[in-house]
N, C-alpha and C positions, 0 to 999 in steps of 0.2 A: 647556744640557744639565743635567738634574737630577743630584743626588748619587748616586741609585741607578743612573742610566745610566752615570755614571763608574765606579762600582764594577763594573758588568757589563763595561764596556769594558776595564778593566784586569785583569779576571779575579779580582777579589776574591770574588765569588760568581757562579755561573752565571746566565745569563738563561734562565729556564724558559719564556719565551715562544716560543723557537725550539728546542724539544726534538727531537733527531733520533732518538728511539726511542719505542716504544709505552709509554704511561703506565699501561696496564692499568686497574685500578679507580680510580686516582687522577686527579683533575682538576688542571689547571694551578694553580687557586686553592688546592689543598691543599698545594702545594709552596711553602714560604715561605723566603725568605732571611732574613738577620739583620735584626732590627728596630732594634737599637742596638748600639753598641760600648761595653763597660764597662771593659775592662782591656787595655792594650797594653804589652808589655815590649820595651825597646830596649837592646841591648848597646852600651855607649859606652866610648871611650878616655878621655874627659875629662868626668866627671860635672858639674863646675861649669860648663863651657862649654855643655853640653847643657841643663842646667837654666836657664841664662841665656837661651839661644836660645828654648826653649819658653815661658818666662815672658814675655819681651819680645814675641815675635811672635804668640803665641796666648793669653796671659793665664793660663797654668797657675800654680798656687801649690803650694809644698811642703806636703804633708800629713803625711809621716812619713819618718823616717830609720831604716834598719835597719843594725845592726852598725857604728855610728858610730865613725869613726877607725880602723877596721880595713881591711886590704887588700881585703876582699870587701864593703865598704860599698855599700849601694844605697839609693835614695830613691824615694819615691812622690810624684808630682805629681797635682794634681786640677784639673779644670775642669768644674764642674757635676757630672754623674754619671759622667764619664769619668775614669779613673785611668791615669796613664802611669808605668810603672815603669822607672827608669833604673838599669842595673847595669853 
């Protein structure tokens, strides 16, 4: 199953191939889902553990730290053009 099919299956974005309503002037090809994911934010209890997990299993690397050493510190990880914000 393709990545797009999985996104449809899990409800990330609708499958416009089976639209249960009249599209009016729009054609199905005019309705586009996302072409890429750029930035995802994840609320974490343990930033260090989550950073280690995403680094080890997916290859993310830290790109930036915000409010370092403060209780509301958060970090940005990157993998290619994808950014993962852990807070």
